[in-house]
C-alpha positions as CSV (number, residue, x, y, z in Angstrom):
1,X,-86.5,38.3,-5.0
2,X,-83.9,39.5,-7.4
3,X,-86.6,40.8,-9.7
4,X,-88.0,42.9,-7.0
5,X,-84.5,44.3,-6.2
6,X,-83.6,45.2,-9.8
7,X,-87.0,46.5,-10.6
8,X,-86.9,48.8,-7.6
9,X,-83.3,49.7,-8.4
10,X,-84.1,50.9,-11.9
11,X,-87.3,52.7,-10.9
12,X,-85.3,54.5,-8.3
13,X,-82.7,55.7,-10.8
14,X,-85.2,56.7,-13.4
15,X,-87.4,58.5,-10.8
16,X,-84.8,60.2,-8.5
17,X,-81.5,60.6,-10.3
18,X,-79.4,60.7,-7.2
19,X,-77.1,57.9,-6.1
20,X,-75.7,56.0,-3.1
21,X,-72.1,57.2,-4.0
22,X,-71.6,60.9,-4.6
23,X,-69.6,62.4,-7.5
24,X,-65.8,62.0,-7.1
25,X,-65.3,65.3,-5.4
26,X,-68.0,64.4,-2.8
27,X,-66.9,60.9,-2.1
28,X,-65.4,61.9,1.2
29,X,-68.6,63.5,2.4
30,X,-70.8,60.3,2.3
31,X,-72.1,58.9,5.5
32,X,-72.8,55.2,6.1
33,X,-75.7,53.1,5.1
34,X,-79.0,54.3,6.4
35,X,-81.6,52.0,8.0
36,X,-84.8,54.0,7.4
37,X,-86.0,56.3,4.7
38,X,-87.2,58.6,7.4
39,X,-83.5,59.5,8.0
40,X,-83.5,61.5,4.8
41,X,-84.9,65.0,5.5
42,X,-85.5,65.8,1.9
43,X,-87.5,62.6,1.0
44,X,-91.2,62.8,1.6
45,X,-94.0,60.1,1.4
46,X,-95.6,62.2,-1.3
47,X,-92.6,61.7,-3.6
48,X,-93.7,59.4,-6.5
49,X,-90.6,57.2,-6.1
50,X,-90.8,57.0,-2.3
51,X,-91.8,53.3,-2.4
52,X,-88.9,52.3,-4.5
53,X,-86.5,54.1,-2.2
54,X,-88.1,52.8,0.9
55,X,-87.8,49.2,-0.4
56,X,-84.1,49.6,-1.2
57,X,-83.3,51.3,2.1
58,X,-85.4,49.3,4.6
59,X,-85.4,45.8,2.9
60,X,-82.0,45.6,1.4
61,X,-79.9,48.3,3.1
62,X,-77.8,49.5,0.1
63,X,-78.5,53.2,0.1
64,X,-76.2,55.9,1.7
65,X,-76.9,59.6,2.3
66,X,-75.0,62.7,3.2
67,X,-73.8,63.9,6.6
68,X,-76.5,66.5,6.7
69,X,-79.2,63.8,6.5
70,X,-80.1,64.6,2.9
71,X,-80.4,62.3,-0.1
72,X,-80.3,64.9,-2.9
73,X,-82.8,63.1,-5.1
74,X,-82.7,65.7,-7.9
75,X,-79.0,65.5,-8.7
76,X,-77.9,64.4,-12.2
77,X,-76.7,60.8,-12.4
78,X,-73.5,59.8,-14.1
79,X,-72.6,56.3,-15.3
80,X,-69.8,56.1,-12.7
81,X,-72.3,56.9,-10.0
82,X,-74.7,54.2,-11.3
83,X,-71.9,51.7,-11.4
84,X,-71.0,52.5,-7.7
85,X,-74.7,52.1,-6.7
86,X,-75.1,48.8,-8.6
87,X,-71.9,47.5,-7.0
88,X,-73.2,48.3,-3.5
89,X,-76.4,46.3,-4.2
90,X,-74.6,43.4,-5.8
91,X,-72.5,43.1,-2.6
92,X,-75.7,43.1,-0.6
93,X,-77.2,40.4,-2.9
94,X,-74.2,38.2,-2.4
95,X,-74.7,38.4,1.3
96,X,-78.3,37.4,1.0
97,X,-77.5,34.5,-1.2
98,X,-74.8,33.3,1.2
99,X,-77.2,33.3,4.1
100,X,-80.4,32.0,2.3
101,X,-81.6,28.8,0.7
102,X,-80.3,27.4,-2.6
103,X,-83.6,28.0,-4.5
104,X,-83.5,31.8,-3.8
105,X,-82.1,32.6,-7.2
106,X,-83.6,31.3,-10.5
107,X,-82.2,31.3,-14.0
108,X,-84.1,34.4,-15.1
109,X,-82.7,36.4,-12.1
110,X,-79.2,35.2,-12.9
111,X,-79.7,36.3,-16.6
112,X,-80.7,39.8,-15.5
113,X,-77.7,40.0,-13.2
114,X,-75.3,38.8,-15.9
115,X,-76.6,41.4,-18.4
116,X,-76.2,44.2,-15.9
117,X,-72.6,43.1,-15.1
118,X,-71.8,43.1,-18.8
119,X,-73.4,46.5,-19.5
120,X,-71.5,48.1,-16.7
121,X,-68.4,46.0,-16.8
122,X,-66.2,48.9,-18.0
123,X,-67.3,51.2,-15.2
124,X,-66.9,48.5,-12.5
125,X,-63.4,47.8,-13.8
126,X,-62.6,51.6,-13.7
127,X,-63.8,51.7,-10.1
128,X,-61.6,48.7,-9.2
129,X,-58.7,50.4,-10.9
130,X,-59.2,53.6,-8.9
131,X,-59.3,51.6,-5.6
132,X,-56.1,49.8,-6.6
133,X,-54.4,53.2,-7.5
134,X,-55.4,54.7,-4.1
135,X,-54.1,51.7,-2.2
136,X,-50.8,51.9,-4.1
137,X,-50.5,55.6,-3.4
138,X,-51.3,55.1,0.3
139,X,-48.6,52.4,0.5
140,X,-46.1,54.8,-1.1
141,X,-46.9,57.6,1.3
142,X,-46.6,55.3,4.3
143,X,-43.2,54.1,3.1
144,X,-41.9,57.5,2.2
145,X,-43.4,59.8,4.8
146,X,-41.1,62.1,6.6
147,X,-42.5,61.6,10.1
148,X,-45.7,60.5,11.7
149,X,-45.5,63.5,14.1
150,X,-43.7,66.2,12.0
151,X,-45.0,68.2,9.0
152,X,-43.1,70.6,6.7
153,X,-44.6,74.0,5.8
154,X,-42.7,76.5,3.8
155,X,-42.9,80.0,2.4
156,X,-40.7,81.2,-0.4
157,X,-40.7,85.0,-1.3
158,X,-39.2,86.5,-4.4
159,X,-39.3,90.2,-5.1
160,X,-38.4,92.6,-7.8
161,X,-38.1,96.1,-6.3
162,X,-36.8,99.6,-7.0
163,X,-37.0,103.0,-5.5
164,X,-37.2,106.5,-7.0
165,X,-36.0,109.7,-5.6
166,X,-32.8,111.3,-4.5
167,X,-31.0,109.6,-1.6
168,X,-31.6,111.2,1.8
169,X,-29.1,114.1,2.1
170,X,-28.0,113.5,-1.5
171,X,-28.7,114.9,-5.0
172,X,-29.2,111.8,-7.1
173,X,-31.1,108.5,-7.1
174,X,-28.6,105.7,-6.3
175,X,-31.0,102.8,-6.5
176,X,-31.3,100.2,-9.3
177,X,-33.9,97.5,-10.0
178,X,-32.9,94.4,-8.0
179,X,-34.2,90.9,-7.5
180,X,-34.0,89.1,-4.1
181,X,-35.5,86.2,-2.2
182,X,-36.3,84.9,1.3
183,X,-37.2,81.3,2.2
184,X,-38.6,79.8,5.4
185,X,-38.9,76.0,6.0
186,X,-40.8,75.2,9.2
187,X,-40.6,71.7,10.7
188,X,-43.6,71.5,13.0
189,X,-44.0,68.6,15.5
190,X,-46.7,67.7,18.0
191,X,-46.2,65.2,20.8
192,X,-49.6,65.3,22.4
193,X,-51.8,66.6,19.6
194,X,-52.2,69.9,21.4
195,X,-48.6,71.2,21.7
196,X,-46.4,72.4,18.8
197,X,-42.7,72.5,18.3
198,X,-41.5,74.6,15.4
199,X,-37.9,74.6,14.1
200,X,-37.3,77.0,11.3
201,X,-34.7,76.9,8.5
202,X,-34.3,80.3,6.8
203,X,-32.3,81.9,4.0
204,X,-32.4,85.2,2.2
205,X,-30.3,87.9,0.4
206,X,-32.1,91.2,1.0
207,X,-29.2,92.9,2.7
208,X,-25.7,94.1,1.5
209,X,-22.3,92.9,2.8
210,X,-22.6,95.1,5.9
211,X,-25.9,93.5,6.9
212,X,-27.9,96.6,6.1
213,X,-31.1,96.3,4.2
214,X,-30.4,96.8,0.5
215,X,-33.2,99.2,-0.1
216,X,-32.4,101.3,3.1
217,X,-28.7,101.4,2.1
218,X,-29.4,103.1,-1.2
219,X,-32.2,105.4,-0.1
220,X,-30.6,106.4,3.2
221,X,-33.7,105.7,5.3
222,X,-35.3,102.6,6.8
223,X,-38.7,104.0,5.9
224,X,-38.4,102.4,2.5
225,X,-37.7,98.9,3.9
226,X,-39.7,95.8,2.8
227,X,-41.2,93.7,5.6
228,X,-39.4,90.5,4.4
229,X,-35.9,91.9,3.8
230,X,-34.1,89.2,5.8
231,X,-30.5,88.4,4.9
232,X,-28.1,85.5,5.4
233,X,-26.3,85.7,2.1
234,X,-28.5,82.7,1.1
235,X,-26.9,80.6,3.8
236,X,-29.3,78.2,5.5
237,X,-29.6,79.1,9.2
238,X,-31.8,78.1,12.1
239,X,-32.9,81.5,13.4
240,X,-36.1,80.4,15.2
241,X,-37.1,77.7,17.6
242,X,-40.5,77.9,19.3
243,X,-42.5,75.5,21.5
244,X,-46.2,76.0,22.4
245,X,-48.0,73.9,25.0
246,X,-51.2,74.3,26.9
247,X,-51.6,73.4,30.6
248,X,-55.4,73.9,30.7
249,X,-58.2,75.1,28.5
250,X,-57.5,78.7,29.5
251,X,-53.7,78.8,30.0
252,X,-50.9,78.0,27.6
253,X,-47.2,78.8,27.4
254,X,-44.7,79.6,24.6
255,X,-40.9,79.2,25.0
256,X,-37.9,79.4,22.7
257,X,-34.2,79.9,22.9
258,X,-33.9,82.1,19.8
259,X,-35.8,84.0,17.2
260,X,-39.0,84.5,19.3
261,X,-40.8,87.8,18.7
262,X,-43.8,89.4,20.2
263,X,-45.7,88.1,17.2
264,X,-44.8,84.5,18.2
265,X,-46.2,84.9,21.7
266,X,-49.2,87.1,21.0
267,X,-51.0,88.6,18.0
268,X,-50.8,91.9,16.2
269,X,-54.6,92.3,16.3
270,X,-54.8,93.0,12.5
271,X,-57.1,91.3,10.0
272,X,-56.0,87.9,8.8
273,X,-52.9,87.9,6.5
274,X,-52.5,91.7,6.7
275,X,-49.4,91.2,8.8
276,X,-48.1,88.1,6.8
277,X,-44.8,88.8,5.2
278,X,-45.6,87.0,2.0
279,X,-49.3,87.8,1.6
280,X,-50.0,91.0,3.5
281,X,-48.8,94.7,3.4
282,X,-45.3,94.7,1.6
283,X,-43.7,97.5,3.6
284,X,-42.0,97.0,6.9
285,X,-43.7,100.0,8.6
286,X,-47.1,99.3,7.2
287,X,-47.5,95.6,8.1
288,X,-48.2,96.1,11.8
289,X,-47.3,98.2,14.8
290,X,-43.6,98.7,15.5
291,X,-44.4,97.9,19.2
292,X,-44.6,94.2,18.2
293,X,-41.2,94.1,16.4
294,X,-39.2,93.0,19.5
295,X,-37.5,89.6,19.8
296,X,-34.9,87.3,21.2
297,X,-35.3,84.2,23.4
298,X,-37.5,83.6,26.4
299,X,-41.1,82.7,27.0
300,X,-44.6,83.9,27.6
301,X,-48.0,82.9,29.1
302,X,-51.3,83.4,27.4
303,X,-54.4,83.4,29.7
304,X,-57.9,83.2,28.3
305,X,-59.7,85.2,30.9
306,X,-62.8,84.5,29.0
307,X,-63.4,83.0,25.6
308,X,-62.9,86.4,23.9
309,X,-60.5,88.1,26.3
310,X,-56.8,87.1,26.3
311,X,-53.9,88.4,28.4
312,X,-50.3,87.8,27.3
313,X,-47.3,88.3,29.6
314,X,-43.9,87.7,28.1
315,X,-40.2,88.2,28.5
316,X,-37.6,88.0,25.7
317,X,-33.9,88.4,26.1
318,X,-31.8,89.7,23.2
319,X,-28.9,87.3,23.6
320,X,-30.0,84.6,26.1
321,X,-27.5,82.0,24.7
322,X,-24.4,84.2,25.1
323,X,-22.9,83.8,28.6
324,X,-20.4,86.8,28.4
325,X,-20.8,90.2,30.2
326,X,-23.9,92.3,29.2
327,X,-25.6,89.2,27.7
328,X,-27.4,86.2,28.9
329,X,-31.0,85.9,30.0
330,X,-31.1,88.7,32.5
331,X,-27.8,90.8,32.1
332,X,-28.3,92.1,28.5
333,X,-30.9,93.5,26.2
334,X,-34.4,92.4,26.8
335,X,-38.1,93.3,26.2
336,X,-41.1,92.5,28.3
337,X,-44.7,92.6,27.1
338,X,-48.2,92.8,28.6
339,X,-50.9,92.7,26.0
340,X,-54.7,92.5,26.6
341,X,-56.8,91.7,23.5
342,X,-60.5,91.3,23.0
343,X,-61.9,89.4,20.0
344,X,-65.4,89.9,18.8
345,X,-67.4,88.5,16.0
346,X,-66.6,91.3,13.6
347,X,-63.2,92.4,14.8
348,X,-60.8,92.8,17.7
349,X,-59.0,95.4,19.8
350,X,-55.9,95.3,22.0
351,X,-53.9,97.5,24.3
352,X,-50.2,96.7,25.0
353,X,-47.3,97.8,27.2
354,X,-43.7,97.0,26.5
355,X,-40.6,97.7,28.5
356,X,-37.2,97.2,27.0
357,X,-33.5,97.8,27.4
358,X,-30.9,98.0,24.6
359,X,-27.1,97.9,25.4
360,X,-24.8,100.3,23.6
361,X,-24.1,99.2,20.0
362,X,-27.5,97.5,19.4
363,X,-30.0,100.3,20.0
364,X,-33.2,100.1,17.9
365,X,-36.1,101.7,19.8
366,X,-38.4,102.0,16.7
367,X,-37.4,98.6,15.3
368,X,-36.0,100.0,12.1
369,X,-39.4,101.4,10.9
370,X,-38.8,105.1,11.5
371,X,-36.1,107.7,11.2
372,X,-32.6,107.0,12.3
373,X,-33.1,109.4,15.2
374,X,-36.2,107.5,16.4
375,X,-34.4,104.2,16.3
376,X,-31.5,105.6,18.4
377,X,-32.5,108.9,20.0
378,X,-29.2,109.3,21.9
379,X,-27.0,107.5,19.3
380,X,-26.1,103.9,19.0
381,X,-23.3,104.0,21.6
382,X,-25.6,105.1,24.5
383,X,-27.4,102.3,26.2
384,X,-31.2,103.1,26.1
385,X,-34.2,101.9,27.9
386,X,-37.7,102.4,26.6
387,X,-41.4,102.1,27.6
388,X,-44.0,101.8,25.0
389,X,-47.8,101.9,25.1
390,X,-49.9,101.1,22.1
391,X,-53.4,100.2,20.9
392,X,-54.3,98.3,17.8
393,X,-57.5,96.8,16.3
394,X,-59.6,96.1,13.3
395,X,-63.3,95.8,12.3
396,X,-65.0,94.0,9.4
397,X,-67.9,96.0,8.1
398,X,-68.7,93.3,5.5
399,X,-67.0,90.2,4.1
400,X,-65.4,92.4,1.5
401,X,-64.4,95.5,3.5
402,X,-62.4,95.9,6.7
403,X,-60.5,98.6,8.4
404,X,-57.5,98.4,10.8
405,X,-55.4,100.9,12.8
406,X,-52.7,101.0,15.3
407,X,-50.6,103.6,17.2
408,X,-48.1,104.0,20.0
409,X,-46.0,106.3,22.2
410,X,-42.4,105.6,23.3
411,X,-40.6,107.0,26.3
412,X,-36.8,106.6,25.8
413,X,-34.2,107.1,28.5
414,X,-30.4,107.4,28.2
415,X,-28.7,104.9,30.6
416,X,-25.2,106.3,30.5
417,X,-23.3,109.6,29.6
418,X,-20.9,110.4,26.9
419,X,-20.2,111.9,23.5
420,X,-22.4,110.3,20.9
421,X,-22.9,110.4,17.1
422,X,-26.6,111.3,16.6
423,X,-28.5,111.4,13.3
424,X,-29.0,114.8,11.8
425,X,-31.9,113.8,9.5
426,X,-29.8,114.2,6.3
427,X,-27.9,111.0,6.2
428,X,-25.2,112.1,8.5
429,X,-24.5,112.4,12.2
430,X,-23.4,115.1,14.7
431,X,-21.3,114.5,17.8
432,X,-23.4,115.6,20.8
433,X,-23.0,115.0,24.6
434,X,-25.6,112.9,26.2
435,X,-26.3,112.9,30.0
436,X,-27.5,109.8,31.8
437,X,-31.2,110.3,32.4
438,X,-31.8,112.3,29.2
439,X,-35.3,111.6,27.8
440,X,-36.9,111.5,24.4
441,X,-40.4,110.8,23.2
442,X,-41.4,109.0,20.0
443,X,-44.8,108.4,18.5
444,X,-46.3,106.6,15.5
445,X,-49.6,105.5,14.0
446,X,-51.3,104.2,10.9
447,X,-54.8,103.4,9.5
448,X,-55.5,101.0,6.6
449,X,-58.4,99.6,4.6
450,X,-58.5,96.3,2.8
451,X,-61.0,94.5,0.6
452,X,-60.9,90.7,0.9
453,X,-61.9,88.7,-2.2
454,X,-62.5,91.8,-4.3
455,X,-61.6,90.8,-7.9
456,X,-61.6,87.1,-7.1
457,X,-61.4,84.6,-4.2
458,X,-58.3,85.1,-2.2
459,X,-57.4,88.5,-3.7
460,X,-56.7,91.4,-1.3
461,X,-56.4,95.0,-2.4
462,X,-55.6,97.5,0.3
463,X,-54.4,101.0,1.1
464,X,-52.7,102.4,4.1
465,X,-51.7,105.8,5.5
466,X,-49.4,106.3,8.4
467,X,-46.9,108.4,10.3
468,X,-43.6,106.5,10.9
469,X,-41.9,106.8,14.3
470,X,-40.9,110.4,15.0
471,X,-39.0,112.0,17.9
472,X,-41.4,114.7,19.0
473,X,-39.6,115.8,22.1
474,X,-36.0,115.3,23.4
475,X,-33.4,116.6,25.8
476,X,-30.8,116.1,23.0
477,X,-32.3,116.3,19.5
478,X,-35.8,116.0,17.9
479,X,-37.0,115.4,14.4
480,X,-37.6,118.5,12.3
481,X,-40.9,117.4,10.6
482,X,-43.3,114.6,10.2
483,X,-42.9,111.9,7.5
484,X,-46.0,110.5,5.9
485,X,-46.3,107.0,4.5
486,X,-48.9,106.4,1.8
487,X,-49.2,102.8,0.4
488,X,-51.3,100.8,-1.9
489,X,-51.1,97.1,-2.8
490,X,-53.0,94.3,-4.5
491,X,-52.5,90.7,-3.7
492,X,-53.6,88.5,-6.6
493,X,-54.0,84.9,-5.8
494,X,-53.1,82.6,-8.7
495,X,-54.1,79.5,-6.7
496,X,-54.0,78.2,-3.1
497,X,-50.2,78.1,-3.1
498,X,-49.1,81.1,-5.2
499,X,-49.8,84.8,-4.9
500,X,-48.4,87.9,-6.7
501,X,-48.5,91.3,-5.0
502,X,-47.7,94.6,-6.8
503,X,-47.1,97.2,-4.1
504,X,-46.2,100.9,-4.2
505,X,-45.7,103.5,-1.4
506,X,-44.6,107.1,-1.1
507,X,-42.6,108.6,1.8
508,X,-43.1,112.3,2.1
509,X,-40.4,114.1,4.2
510,X,-38.2,111.0,4.6
511,X,-36.3,110.8,7.9
512,X,-38.8,113.3,9.2
513,X,-37.1,116.1,7.4
514,X,-38.7,118.1,4.7
515,X,-35.3,119.0,3.2
516,X,-35.1,115.4,1.9
517,X,-36.6,114.5,-1.5
518,X,-39.7,112.3,-1.6
519,X,-39.0,108.6,-1.8
520,X,-41.1,106.2,-4.0
521,X,-40.9,102.4,-3.6
522,X,-42.3,99.9,-6.0
523,X,-42.2,96.1,-5.6
524,X,-43.7,93.0,-7.2
525,X,-43.7,90.2,-4.7
526,X,-44.3,86.6,-5.5
527,X,-45.0,84.2,-2.7
528,X,-45.1,80.4,-2.7
529,X,-46.8,78.7,0.3
530,X,-46.8,75.0,0.7
């Protein structure tokens, strides 16, 4: 019997140089032993080695295939693969010997078996060594694992950046080349396998001692800001806690006491990674619609009306954990969102409505992405409410070409009267009287094109043109001109964990005022994801 097995075994490997065990990179893709040669879709009765394969499969059961029911009989055979196959059949022979009569094996068969074991002794020893190593590593991981339910993900961003052009309202370039960083460590836990609790640790040093963005401070305009310019003087903080949980296949909730933004309860409806701080568009304005730059603490519900249509309803308070006057969950600043998004095979489109209120002293209608006047149309010491409507979407024309766009319109209302310092578009302010009920209108928009995997897998070149938020009409003061944002970037992926992105953008008529010199911003961003 052993003669038949080994003869069939060698005929099989000479005729069809495939193997029971795949190459090392495919080991995890093998399925279990098959019981009939008919289970292989790529093995036909006309194949000249069909009989040998049929014998080994159906008589001795020591052949395995792949999950897609193929045998891959034309693959090249390595010595390691042969050793793995031989070992499988040897195990099967031992089973047969243990369950059969004592005269099953003769001296000639044993001699052949001994010779094969000697010829492939080194490979079999190597395989045993690999198994021992894997077992040791597994034991170490089990002993040293952080948690059975919690995983750590992180993103570290470093950037070298500079601007060129005279400061807004000034006559010289005040910026210098500088190097900064931001880090996020996310502890993500699941208690049911479907929910997700995220606790974020964060640090960064992109702002000056006054808490103002470094790049905005030296240029005099927030239009030059980077989209990752977070600052804590490199002190480790916990700025974000978010818990997601589904209650049915079509309804889920998101809640969090701090650091929850519209982007945490809904999506920006932009192509994948375009809105990612570390791997997408480098500028603050260009990464996604300013409508979604609202945050605080609160919750939201997401309802899948159909598989492709999702409605988000959310409420976020600016200072929900502060019990003093003009704070708390319902007595301070807040933002409420209604967002309806449709997702198709090639793209998506969404329409959104946001209503918000900003107490005096923390007014930021345009989320820091436009002119100082658009951020505080009535000055920072006048409480302001706002209503925003916006649309956003993207479409993939091919795997290597996609386009996205977004735009919005803001109605701002003064909630109290008084003398207020209002931006004059030249880096200064004028004292003007504001009446309760005064109105101002702000609009913005952008369109971008990007080219996934052009120049290499994981690379992403892209360009963007936009009009940052501008006060087009006001009972108090409106912007003189339109600013124009023109940006180009190229994300170069070194490997799955590291990317380098050179980026450059130009701001024409900064602060929506043609009297200001053009601003140029250059950045080289390096991102580590793990």
